[in-house]
FIFI-488537 format. One record per residue: x negated, y negated, z negated of N, C-alpha, C in turn; residue in one letter; residue number from 1. Coordinates in pm, whole numbers, always signed. Layout:
NODE   n.px   n.py   n.pz  ca.px  ca.py  ca.pz   c.px   c.py   c.pz code pos
NODE      X      Y      Z      X      Y      Z      X      Y      Z    A NUM
...
END
This chain:
NODE   n.px   n.py   n.pz  ca.px  ca.py  ca.pz   c.px   c.py   c.pz code pos
NODE +25316  -5058  +4238 +25419  -5126  +4313 +25542  -5027  +4269    X   1
NODE +25638  -5072  +4239 +25773  -5030  +4180 +25865  -5048  +4340    X   2
NODE +25921  -4955  +4341 +26017  -4945  +4470 +26181  -4916  +4407    X   3
NODE +26294  -4956  +4425 +26418  -4951  +4374 +26464  -4795  +4445    X   4
NODE +26543  -4772  +4384 +26616  -4649  +4441 +26705  -4656  +4555    X   5
NODE +26757  -4785  +4599 +26831  -4794  +4737 +26710  -4793  +4829    X   6
NODE +26580  -4872  +4828 +26505  -4884  +4922 +26417  -4708  +4946    X   7
NODE +26408  -4626  +4817 +26345  -4504  +4831 +26458  -4412  +4942    X   8
NODE +26578  -4438  +4902 +26668  -4379  +4990 +26668  -4425  +5131    X   9
NODE +26664  -4524  +5180 +26657  -4573  +5317 +26513  -4511  +5352    X  10
NODE +26438  -4532  +5297 +26288  -4492  +5337 +26270  -4342  +5366    X  11
NODE +26345  -4232  +5301 +26367  -4113  +5303 +26460  -4076  +5404    X  12
NODE +26574  -4134  +5458 +26642  -4136  +5578 +26583  -4164  +5674    X  13
NODE +26499  -4282  +5698 +26400  -4303  +5814 +26328  -4204  +5847    X  14
NODE +26227  -4146  +5728 +26162  -4056  +5761 +26203  -3906  +5819    X  15
NODE +26315  -3882  +5751 +26381  -3761  +5792 +26430  -3794  +5963    X  16
NODE +26497  -3907  +5985 +26551  -3935  +6111 +26413  -3902  +6224    X  17
NODE +26297  -3979  +6189 +26164  -3978  +6253 +26111  -3807  +6303    X  18
NODE +26125  -3760  +6193 +26056  -3635  +6172 +26171  -3528  +6264    X  19
NODE +26337  -3558  +6249 +26393  -3501  +6328 +26378  -3527  +6509    X  20
NODE +26375  -3642  +6514 +26334  -3679  +6684 +26196  -3655  +6734    X  21
NODE +26102  -3632  +6642 +25995  -3588  +6692 +25957  -3424  +6688    X  22
NODE +26067  -3359  +6645 +26040  -3192  +6627 +26097  -3123  +6771    X  23
NODE +25965  -3057  +6820 +25981  -3021  +6948 +25961  -3075  +7043    X  24
NODE +25901  -3201  +7052 +25899  -3296  +7146 +25759  -3264  +7208    X  25
NODE +25746  -3219  +7336 +25600  -3203  +7409 +25539  -3359  +7448    X  26
NODE +25399  -3317  +7463 +25325  -3430  +7484 +25353  -3437  +7625    X  27
NODE +25364  -3571  +7675 +25351  -3641  +7818 +25191  -3673  +7852    X  28
NODE +25146  -3636  +7940 +25031  -3670  +7999 +25004  -3768  +8081    X  29
NODE +24917  -3856  +8124 +24923  -3912  +8249 +24921  -3854  +8387    X  30
NODE +24947  -3885  +8495 +24928  -3842  +8607 +24753  -3860  +8635    X  31
NODE +24728  -3768  +8738 +24597  -3739  +8744 +24538  -3845  +8813    X  32
NODE +24622  -3931  +8920 +24548  -4049  +9012 +24598  -4158  +8938    X  33
NODE +24534  -4256  +8880 +24578  -4374  +8812 +24627  -4478  +8924    X  34
NODE +24585  -4458  +9044 +24621  -4558  +9131 +24779  -4530  +9167    X  35
NODE +24818  -4418  +9133 +24968  -4363  +9165 +25048  -4458  +9054    X  36
NODE +24990  -4426  +8934 +25027  -4492  +8804 +25082  -4622  +8800    X  37
NODE +24965  -4689  +8861 +25002  -4857  +8915 +25077  -4859  +9002    X  38
NODE +25055  -4765  +9093 +25176  -4827  +9208 +25327  -4804  +9174    X  39
NODE +25345  -4692  +9093 +25480  -4657  +9040 +25508  -4790  +8946    X  40
NODE +25456  -4857  +8844 +25475  -4922  +8774 +25507  -5083  +8863    X  41
NODE +25437  -5074  +8984 +25453  -5199  +9044 +25581  -5193  +9115    X  42
NODE +25610  -5042  +9177 +25754  -5048  +9257 +25859  -5072  +9143    X  43
NODE +25862  -5020  +9031 +25959  -5049  +8904 +25986  -5206  +8876    X  44
NODE +25832  -5248  +8862 +25893  -5409  +8844 +25900  -5486  +8982    X  45
NODE +25908  -5434  +9095 +25956  -5516  +9204 +26116  -5488  +9212    X  46
NODE +26151  -5377  +9156 +26289  -5304  +9175 +26360  -5412  +9048    X  47
NODE +26291  -5426  +8961 +26370  -5527  +8857 +26373  -5653  +8921    X  48
NODE +26256  -5732  +8976 +26283  -5875  +9044 +26361  -5873  +9148    X  49
NODE +26391  -5754  +9218 +26514  -5775  +9325 +26623  -5760  +9284    X  50
NODE +26650  -5680  +9170 +26790  -5709  +9075 +26830  -5837  +9059    X  51
NODE +26763  -5913  +8992 +26756  -6048  +8957 +26778  -6136  +9038    X  52
NODE +26705  -6106  +9195 +26725  -6160  +9294 +26853  -6196  +9356    X  53
NODE +26943  -6043  +9325 +27062  -6023  +9399 +27156  -6068  +9313    X  54
NODE +27137  -6096  +9160 +27220  -6149  +9090 +27201  -6308  +9112    X  55
NODE +27089  -6369  +9137 +27095  -6527  +9203 +27169  -6521  +9316    X  56
NODE +27133  -6433  +9412 +27234  -6443  +9541 +27377  -6477  +9507    X  57
NODE +27425  -6364  +9428 +27578  -6383  +9400 +27621  -6493  +9342    X  58
NODE +27523  -6542  +9257 +27569  -6670  +9169 +27580  -6804  +9249    X  59
NODE +27459  -6782  +9370 +27464  -6901  +9456 +27581  -6883  +9542    X  60
NODE +27622  -6788  +9586 +27744  -6755  +9678 +27864  -6821  +9624    X  61
NODE +27900  -6796  +9509 +28009  -6812  +9406 +27986  -6971  +9388    X  62
NODE +27855  -7041  +9331 +27862  -7172  +9316 +27908  -7255  +9452    X  63
NODE +27864  -7183  +9574 +27856  -7272  +9695 +28026  -7267  +9727    X  64
NODE +28091  -7155  +9684 +28234  -7133  +9711 +28350  -7239  +9633    X  65
NODE +28259  -7248  +9493 +28336  -7345  +9396 +28306  -7495  +9462    X  66
NODE +28204  -7528  +9479 +28167  -7660  +9545 +28267  -7703  +9652    X  67
NODE +28280  -7607  +9759 +28363  -7645  +9873 +28509  -7617  +9820    X  68
NODE +28560  -7594  +9722 +28690  -7594  +9682 +28705  -7754  +9593    X  69
NODE +28581  -7782  +9534 +28606  -7917  +9423 +28553  -8022  +9517    X  70
NODE +28497  -7982  +9638 +28428  -8080  +9717 +28339  -8172  +9625    X  71
NODE +28235  -8102  +9556 +28156  -8147  +9482 +27994  -8162  +9531    X  72
NODE +27951  -8258  +9598 +27834  -8239  +9678 +27706  -8216  +9630    X  73
NODE +27672  -8242  +9450 +27567  -8218  +9370 +27583  -8066  +9330    X  74
NODE +27695  -8006  +9339 +27718  -7862  +9293 +27677  -7742  +9406    X  75
NODE +27720  -7850  +9552 +27721  -7763  +9677 +27537  -7759  +9708    X  76
NODE +27498  -7845  +9661 +27320  -7875  +9663 +27274  -7757  +9574    X  77
NODE +27318  -7742  +9453 +27258  -7678  +9351 +27291  -7490  +9378    X  78
NODE +27408  -7495  +9457 +27454  -7373  +9497 +27362  -7337  +9625    X  79
NODE +27325  -7381  +9718 +27224  -7368  +9830 +27082  -7347  +9766    X  80
NODE +27074  -7414  +9667 +26899  -7425  +9613 +26908  -7277  +9562    X  81
NODE +26994  -7222  +9464 +27029  -7082  +9401 +27015  -6999  +9513    X  82
NODE +27104  -7004  +9620 +27105  -6900  +9726 +26962  -6888  +9765    X  83
NODE +26894  -7000  +9834 +26765  -6961  +9854 +26658  -6919  +9730    X  84
NODE +26665  -6957  +9638 +26562  -6924  +9539 +26611  -6743  +9511    X  85
NODE +26726  -6721  +9536 +26757  -6558  +9543 +26719  -6490  +9652    X  86
NODE +26744  -6531  +9725 +26682  -6476  +9888 +26540  -6464  +9848    X  87
NODE +26435  -6568  +9829 +26298  -6551  +9827 +26272  -6444  +9702    X  88
NODE +26351  -6453  +9578 +26293  -6355  +9487 +26365  -6209  +9505    X  89
NODE +26433  -6198  +9577 +26518  -6085  +9655 +26414  -6018  +9720    X  90
NODE +26334  -6078  +9834 +26243  -6047  +9906 +26096  -6045  +9919    X  91
NODE +26056  -6086  +9778 +25923  -6128  +9724 +25837  -6001  +9750    X  92
NODE +25880  -5897  +9756 +25771  -5774  +9770 +25711  -5811  +9917    X  93
NODE +25841  -5789 +10013 +25809  -5806 +10157 +25744  -5939 +10190    X  94
NODE +25764  -6069 +10134 +25708  -6164 +10157 +25543  -6146 +10104    X  95
NODE +25534  -6106 +10003 +25403  -6070  +9927 +25327  -6000 +10057    X  96
NODE +25351  -5877 +10105 +25315  -5792 +10181 +25287  -5874 +10306    X  97
NODE +25402  -5967 +10381 +25320  -6044 +10488 +25243  -6135 +10485    X  98
NODE +25218  -6195 +10354 +25107  -6286 +10337 +24968  -6204 +10314    X  99
NODE +24989  -6103 +10223 +24848  -6009 +10216 +24812  -5956 +10360    X 100
NODE +24928  -5913 +10423 +24875  -5825 +10557 +24891  -5686 +10503    X 101
NODE +24941  -5647 +10422 +24933  -5473 +10378 +25061  -5424 +10412    X 102
END
């Protein structure tokens, strides 16, 4: 298999970068308790979901405000639906805890 000079140069640069960034890196081991790892991942995912819910809340408020200005009932309905969805998504973890009872 023949490789042209341009590809060899790119490959050499890539290998040099990989070796440079991996030099002196200390290995990272998992925590002793696997349940704590799962709980940390769960907290991280729920914080991402909460951020998305807050964005939807803000978008719903803006949409309701614009609909009140333009007197558009369908946009107002969509705004209230977006606002309700944002509230549900923002408080998803608390809602799940209420349902499960934990």
